[in-house]
BAVO-832084 format. One record per residue (C-alpha): residue in one letter; x negated, y negated, z negated. Coordinates in steps of 0.2 Angstrom, whole numbers, padded with zeros to 4 digits, always signed. Each point is the difference from the previous one (the first is absolute). Layout:
BEGIN
AXYZ...
END
This chain:
BEGIN
M-0152+0028-0128N+0011+0015+0001S-0008+0016+0005I+0016+0010+0006F-0006+0012+0013R+0012+0010+0010R-0005+0012+0014S+0017-0001+0010A+0011-0012+0007L+0009-0011-0013S+0014+0003-0009V+0013-0012-0011A+0014+0001-0011G+0009-0011-0013L+0004-0018+0007M+0002-0015-0015V-0003-0017+0004T-0015-0005-0011G-0019+0002+0001G-0014+0013+0008A-0018+0006-0004I-0017-0007+0002A-0007+0002+0017G-0015-0003+0012P-0006+0008+0015A-0012+0014+0000I-0014-0010+0008A-0006-0018+0005A+0006-0007+0017P-0011-0013+0011A+0008-0016+0000A+0007-0004+0018S+0007-0016+0008A+0018-0004-0001A+0012+0005+0014S+0020-0002+0003E+0011+0011+0010P+0016-0009+0008A+0017+0003-0007A+0010+0014+0010V+0015-0012+0002L+0004-0018-0001P+0003-0006-0018G+0018+0002-0005A+0005+0011+0014P+0007+0017-0003P-0012+0015+0001A-0001+0008+0017Q+0004+0019-0001G-0003-0001-0020K-0018-0007+0002R-0007-0016-0008V-0019-0004-0003L-0004-0017-0010E-0012-0012+0005Y-0014+0001-0012D-0018-0004-0004Y-0012+0015-0002Q-0016+0001-0009R-0011+0014-0007Q-0004+0001-0017P-0018-0005-0004N-0003+0014-0013S+0006+0015-0008Y+0012-0008-0013Y+0007-0014+0011C+0014+0012+0007A+0014-0009-0010P-0006-0018+0004A-0002+0004+0018A+0017+0009+0001T+0008-0013-0008R-0007-0013+0010I+0006+0008+0015A+0018+0001-0006L-0001-0018-0006S-0005-0005+0018T+0016+0007+0007Q+0009-0016-0008G-0014-0011+0006K-0008+0000-0018V-0019+0002+0005L-0011+0000-0016S-0018+0008-0001Q-0002+0017-0008S-0009-0008-0013E+0013-0012-0005V+0012+0016+0001A-0011+0011-0010K-0001-0014-0014K+0018+0000-0001L+0002+0018+0000G-0013+0003-0015T-0010+0012+0012T-0016+0007-0007K-0012+0012+0006A+0011+0013-0006G+0013-0006+0012T+0017-0007-0003N+0012+0006-0013S+0016+0004+0008A+0013-0004+0012D+0008-0011-0013D-0016-0013+0003T+0004+0000+0019T+0018-0004-0003R-0005-0013-0013V-0012-0008+0011L+0012+0001+0016N+0014-0008-0009E-0011-0014-0008V-0007-0005+0017T+0015+0002+0011G+0015-0005-0014G+0006+0017-0001G+0011+0013+0007Y-0012+0015-0004Q+0002+0015-0011T-0010+0015-0006T+0006+0017+0003D-0009+0014-0008I+0000+0018+0007G-0004+0010-0016G-0002+0019+0005P-0011+0010+0011K+0012+0001+0015A+0012-0012+0007T+0019+0004+0001P+0012-0003+0014E+0007-0014-0010Q-0016-0008-0003V-0005+0001+0018D+0016-0008+0004K-0002-0013-0011L-0018-0005+0005R+0006+0000+0019V+0014-0012-0006D-0011-0011-0010V-0012-0001+0014V+0011-0005+0014Q+0008-0014-0012A-0016-0007-0005V-0006+0000+0018D+0016-0007+0007A-0003-0014-0014K-0018-0003+0007R-0007+0008-0016G-0014+0012+0002V+0000+0015-0012V-0015+0004-0011A-0002+0018-0004N-0011+0008-0015I-0003+0018+0008T-0013+0015-0003G-0005+0014+0008I+0001+0007+0018A+0012-0005+0014V+0002+0003+0018D+0006-0014+0013T+0011+0003+0016D-0017+0003+0010G-0005+0014-0011N-0014-0011-0009A-0003+0004-0018H-0003-0014-0013S-0006+0005-0017Y-0001-0009-0015P-0004+0011-0014T-0002-0013-0014G+0013-0011+0006H+0004-0015+0011Y+0010-0014+0005L+0007-0004+0017S+0012-0010+0008I+0016+0004+0011V+0004-0013+0013G+0013+0008+0011Y+0012+0015+0004R+0006+0009+0015D+0013+0013+0004G+0012-0009-0012G-0013+0002-0013D-0004+0018+0000T-0019-0005+0006V-0009-0015-0009K-0014-0011+0007I-0015+0001-0012A-0013-0014+0000D-0014+0008-0010P-0013-0011-0009Y-0014+0014+0000D+0004+0013+0013S-0011-0002+0017D+0017+0005+0008S+0005-0015-0008R+0020-0001+0007Y+0009+0015+0003W+0018+0007+0000M+0006+0013-0014N+0016+0010-0003D+0008-0008-0016E+0001+0018-0009K-0018+0001+0000V-0001-0018-0005A+0011+0003-0014D-0011+0015-0004W-0014-0009+0000V+0006-0013-0013A+0003+0015-0012E-0003-0006-0019R-0004-0016+0006G+0012-0014+0007Y+0002-0013+0013S+0006-0018+0001S+0014-0004+0012
END
C-alpha cells in the first residue's frame, strides 16, 4: 500500500497513457446496502445546460482494501454490468495491500464491457491546465458514452459543498456524471460517508496526482 502523505490539496503533472500506483483507503469502511440514483437525463438525450448523470448501482466497500473493486463495480453498473465486489476483486488481483494501479481497473473494465477504456496517468505533483482540460474532456466523453470513470487518487480534496475528503494512503472512486459542461464532476465514493458529491475538475485532476484514471 502506498504511504504517500500530502498536507495540502493535491497536485498533478505529466499525463501519459499507462499505469498508476498501488492504493487503498486509509481506514476500513462498513458494508452498506446497495442504492441507485436515477439518470439526470433520458438515455440518448443531449445534456441540459451541460449536465449529465448516469444511472448506476451504488455499494460501499466492505473493508479497507476493496475501494478499487467497489469503484470498478459502480462504473461497470453504468453499462448494466452488475457483478459482486468479490468477483471484481478477483479480476483486479486485489489483495489486502490494495490494487496495483489504474491499469488494472482499465483492464477489467475493458474485459467486462468489451472495450472503450484507456488509462491516463498524471505523473507529477500538480496538474497543468492541459491535464485538467484532458480530464474534463475524458469525463464528458466517457459519461456521454454511458461509461463510468474510475480514478485512483491520494491526499485531500474539497468538494463544492466545502467538505474535505482525505485519503493519505490512496483510494479509488467512481465519476458518474458532470455539470457546467464538465467543469464539475459527480463522484460516487465507495468509502466516504458523504458517498455522492460534486467536485471541481481541477481539484479532481490534482487528486489524481502521481496516479491515474480509467475513462
